[in-house]
C-alpha positions in Angstrom: -41.6 -43.8 -78.0 -39.2 -46.4 -78.3 -38.5 -47.9 -74.3 -35.2 -47.6 -72.8 -33.5 -51.0 -72.2 -33.3 -51.8 -68.7 -29.9 -51.9 -68.4 -29.7 -48.1 -69.3 -32.3 -47.8 -67.1 -29.6 -48.4 -64.4 -26.9 -47.1 -65.6 -28.4 -44.0 -65.9 -29.8 -44.2 -62.0 -26.4 -45.1 -60.7 -24.8 -41.9 -62.6 -27.9 -39.6 -61.2 -27.1 -41.3 -58.1 -23.7 -40.5 -57.9 -24.3 -37.0 -58.9 -26.2 -36.3 -56.4 -24.2 -37.5 -53.2 -21.2 -35.4 -55.2 -23.3 -32.4 -55.0 -24.3 -32.7 -51.1 -20.8 -33.7 -50.6 -19.6 -30.5 -52.5 -20.5 -28.0 -49.2 -19.3 -30.2 -47.2 -15.9 -30.0 -48.9 -16.2 -26.4 -48.7 -16.7 -25.9 -45.3 -13.5 -24.6 -42.9 -12.5 -27.0 -39.9 -13.8 -26.0 -36.7 -11.4 -24.4 -35.0 -9.4 -25.7 -32.0 -9.4 -25.0 -28.6 -7.0 -22.4 -27.6 -4.8 -25.0 -25.5 -4.1 -26.9 -28.4 -2.3 -23.8 -30.2 1.2 -24.2 -30.8 1.8 -27.6 -29.3 2.8 -30.3 -31.2 1.0 -33.5 -31.9 4.2 -35.4 -30.8 3.9 -33.3 -27.4 0.4 -34.3 -27.4 0.9 -37.7 -27.3 3.7 -37.6 -25.0 1.7 -35.7 -22.2 -1.7 -37.5 -23.1 0.2 -41.0 -22.4 1.8 -39.2 -19.0 -1.8 -37.9 -17.9 -3.2 -41.6 -18.5 -0.1 -43.4 -16.2 -1.1 -40.8 -14.0 -4.8 -41.4 -13.3 -3.8 -44.5 -13.1 -1.7 -44.0 -10.1 -3.9 -41.5 -8.6 -6.9 -44.2 -9.2 -4.6 -46.9 -6.9 -4.0 -43.4 -4.4 -0.4 -43.3 -5.1 -1.1 -39.2 -4.9 3.1 -38.6 -4.9 3.4 -40.7 -8.6 0.6 -39.4 -9.8 1.2 -35.8 -9.1 4.5 -35.7 -10.3 3.6 -37.6 -13.9 0.6 -34.6 -13.9 3.3 -32.5 -13.4 5.5 -33.9 -16.1 2.3 -34.1 -18.3 1.9 -30.2 -18.0 5.7 -29.4 -18.9 5.0 -30.7 -22.1 1.2 -29.7 -22.4 -1.0 -26.9 -20.6 -4.5 -29.3 -20.7 -7.3 -27.8 -18.4 -7.7 -31.4 -17.6 -4.2 -31.9 -16.5 -5.0 -28.5 -14.6 -8.1 -30.2 -13.2 -6.5 -33.5 -12.3 -3.0 -32.6 -10.4 -5.5 -30.2 -8.5 -7.9 -33.2 -7.3 -4.5 -34.7 -6.5 -2.9 -31.6 -4.8 -6.2 -31.5 -2.1 -6.0 -34.5 -1.2 -2.4 -34.4 -0.6 -3.3 -31.3 2.0 -1.7 -28.9 0.1 -4.8 -26.4 -0.3 -2.5 -23.3 -1.8 -1.4 -25.3 -5.1 -4.5 -27.2 -5.3 -6.5 -24.1 -5.5 -4.4 -22.6 -8.5 -4.1 -25.1 -10.4 -8.1 -25.4 -9.8 -8.2 -22.0 -11.2 -5.9 -22.4 -14.0 -8.2 -25.3 -15.4 -11.0 -22.6 -15.6 -8.6 -20.3 -16.9 -10.3 -20.6 -20.7 -14.2 -20.3 -19.2 -16.6 -22.9 -18.4 -16.3 -24.5 -21.9 -12.7 -26.1 -20.4 -14.2 -29.1 -18.5 -16.8 -31.5 -19.1 -20.1 -30.2 -17.1 -19.5 -32.5 -14.1 -16.1 -32.0 -13.8 -16.6 -28.1 -13.9 -19.3 -28.2 -11.4 -16.6 -30.5 -9.3 -14.0 -27.9 -9.7 -15.8 -25.0 -8.3 -17.1 -27.0 -5.5 -13.5 -28.3 -4.5 -12.7 -24.6 -5.0 -15.5 -23.3 -2.6 -14.6 -25.6 -0.6 -10.8 -25.0 -0.1 -12.0 -21.4 0.2 -14.2 -21.7 3.2 -12.5 -24.7 5.5 -8.9 -24.2 4.1 -7.3 -21.0 3.2 -7.6 -17.5 4.6 -7.1 -13.8 2.5 -5.0 -11.4 3.1 -5.4 -7.9 1.4 -3.9 -4.9 2.0 -3.9 -1.1 0.4 -1.0 1.0 0.4 -0.8 4.3 -0.3 2.7 5.6 -0.2 4.6 6.0 -3.7 7.4 3.5 -4.1 6.9 1.7 -1.0 7.5 -1.9 -1.3 5.2 -3.9 1.1 6.1 -7.6 1.7 4.2 -11.2 2.8 6.0 -12.9 5.1 9.0 -11.6 3.9 8.3 -12.0 0.2 8.0 -8.9 -2.4 4.3 -8.4 -2.5 3.4 -5.5 -4.9 4.7 -1.3 -4.3 2.3 1.1 -3.7 0.5 3.0 -4.6 -1.8 -0.3 -4.9 -3.7 -3.0 -3.4 -3.0 -6.9 -3.6 -5.5 -9.6 -2.5 -3.7 -13.4 -2.3 -4.9 -16.8 -0.6 -3.0 -18.0 2.4 -2.8 -20.7 5.0 -4.8 -20.2 8.1 -2.4 -18.6 10.9 0.3 -16.1 11.0 1.2 -14.1 8.7 3.7 -10.7 8.6 3.1 -7.9 6.4 5.6 -5.3 6.2 6.7 -2.0 4.2 9.8 -0.1 3.6 10.8 2.7 1.9 14.1 5.0 1.9 13.6 7.7 4.4 10.7 6.2 6.3 10.3 3.8 9.3 10.0 0.1 8.6 6.5 -1.3 9.6 6.0 -4.9 10.6 2.7 -6.3 11.3 1.4 -9.5 12.1 -1.7 -10.8 10.9 -3.3 -13.9 12.5 -6.2 -15.3 9.9 -8.4 -18.2 10.3 -10.0 -20.5 7.4 -12.6 -18.6 5.8 -11.9 -15.1 6.6 -10.2 -12.3 4.9 -8.1 -10.1 6.8 -8.4 -6.4 5.1 -5.9 -3.7 5.8 -4.5 -0.2 5.1 -0.7 0.3 5.3 0.3 3.5 6.7 4.2 4.3 6.8 5.6 7.4 8.9 8.4 9.5 7.9 11.6 9.0 9.7 13.9 12.1 9.7 15.7 14.5 12.4 13.5 17.9 12.6 14.5 21.0 14.4 11.8 22.4 17.0 11.8 25.9 18.8 9.2 26.6 21.9 8.0 29.4 20.4 9.0 31.7 16.9 12.8 32.4 17.0 11.6 36.4 17.1 9.5 36.6 20.4 12.4 36.1 22.9 14.4 38.6 21.0 11.3 40.8 21.0 12.1 41.0 24.9 15.5 41.7 24.9 14.4 44.3 22.5 12.0 45.8 24.9 14.7 46.0 27.6 16.9 47.6 25.8 14.1 49.9 25.1 13.6 50.7 28.6 17.2 51.1 29.0 17.2 53.6 26.1 14.7 55.5 27.5 16.0 55.3 31.1 19.5 57.0 30.0 17.3 59.6 28.0 15.3 60.5 31.6 18.6 60.3 33.5 20.1 62.7 30.9 17.0 65.1 31.1 17.3 65.0 34.8 20.8 65.7 35.4 19.8 68.9 33.1 17.1 70.3 35.2 19.0 69.5 38.5 22.3 72.1 37.4 19.7 74.3 36.3 17.6 74.4 39.4 21.4 74.7 41.2 22.3 77.5 39.2 19.4 79.3 39.6 19.1 78.6 43.1 22.8 80.2 43.0 22.0 83.5 40.9 19.1 84.0 43.8 21.0 83.2 46.9 24.1 85.3 47.9 24.6 83.6 50.9 23.1 81.4 53.8 19.6 80.8 52.0 18.2 77.8 52.9 17.6 75.3 50.5 14.2 75.8 48.3 12.2 73.5 45.9 11.8 74.9 42.3 9.9 73.7 39.1 13.4 72.6 37.4 14.2 70.9 40.8 10.9 68.8 41.3 10.7 67.9 38.0 14.4 67.0 37.6 13.6 64.7 40.7 10.9 63.3 39.3 12.7 62.5 35.8 15.6 60.9 37.9 13.1 58.2 40.3 11.5 57.5 36.8 14.8 57.2 34.6 15.5 54.7 37.9 12.4 52.7 37.7 12.8 52.3 34.1 17.1 50.8 34.9 15.3 48.5 37.0 12.4 47.4 34.7 15.0 47.3 31.8 17.5 44.7 33.7 14.5 42.7 34.9 13.1 42.5 31.3 16.7 41.9 30.3 17.1 39.0 32.5 13.7 37.5 31.1 14.6 37.9 27.9 17.7 36.6 28.1 16.2 33.3 29.9 13.5 32.9 26.9 16.6 33.3 24.3 17.7 30.3 26.3 15.2 28.3 26.4 14.1 29.0 22.9 17.2 27.8 21.5 16.4 25.1 18.7 16.5 21.3 19.4 16.9 18.5 17.1 15.1 14.7 17.6 14.4 11.8 15.5 10.6 12.2 14.3 8.2 9.5 16.2 7.1 6.3 14.6 2.8 6.6 13.7 3.0 3.7 11.5 0.7 0.7 11.3 -2.3 -1.3 9.7 -5.8 -0.4 10.4 -7.2 -4.3 10.0 -10.8 -5.4 9.5 -12.4 -9.0 9.0 -14.8 -9.9 7.0 -15.8 -13.8 4.9 -13.5 -14.3 2.5 -15.7 -16.7 0.8 -17.4 -13.9 -1.2 -14.4 -13.1 -2.9 -13.3 -16.4 -4.1 -13.3 -15.9 -8.0 -10.5 -13.6 -8.0 -7.7 -16.2 -8.0 -4.7 -16.8 -6.5 -3.4 -13.4 -6.0 -5.1 -9.9 -7.8 -3.3 -6.8 -8.2 -5.1 -3.6 -8.3 -3.6 -0.1 -9.5 -4.5 3.1 -8.7 
């Protein structure tokens, strides 16, 4: 066999090396680029660069404890780019400035895309800060209202509309829960909460209106008046019968006695006298019953008055920490 020159063998080896590298590189070129995190979507590179510069300025101010200016820089950066690291940094500054509600909200928003939003050490710190805020610097107010279309307010600001419930972090101290609805008494209830405590309550509204009532059913007094009329009618009938019987006894006496006969009592006259006495008793009873019926009718006249306010809040106090992951304001409807 004819031997291949050394230069030729070197050229062949070079071409084989290029071919092998190319064959290995083709699959890499064919692979799609990894998807960017969701906070990159729809944000232009210019805005990212401007936000990054503001972030670096804010971080430098933060390290030098110029907290007010650092807060301003972080907020300007967030206006350009909603980034979890920016939210986390702003939350830390707000906590140091003594603004626990805003600090908690920003820390919560830094985790809105899940645990992968932050580096592991930042994630652990964010969770630790949130737990500390809930246990030491914040309280929770949770209310439920079953009344349809009732507007519930917290500290004078609209909160939610019933039926439903809501849960909100607040600063420790006294807060005012109120509810209102047309045709109902307004409800205003102060609620005092301490740090690390949740005040849960159920709101109950009471209808506000004018109602008409009677002591008894309307027919009852008139039934007494009717009974009096019945007694009077019965007395009149007996009086008429008594007169008839007495007149009949007098005719019989005149027919049997010509002159100087002593008065005698017959069955007819005795019956007439008895009926007369009974009729008199019925008249007396009917008159008394009529008077009682008139009094009852007067006492049973309709009375109108405003309904009594029976609304209120049923409160119970529980630790706030178990529900800390619910967020700044969680809304439930049923």
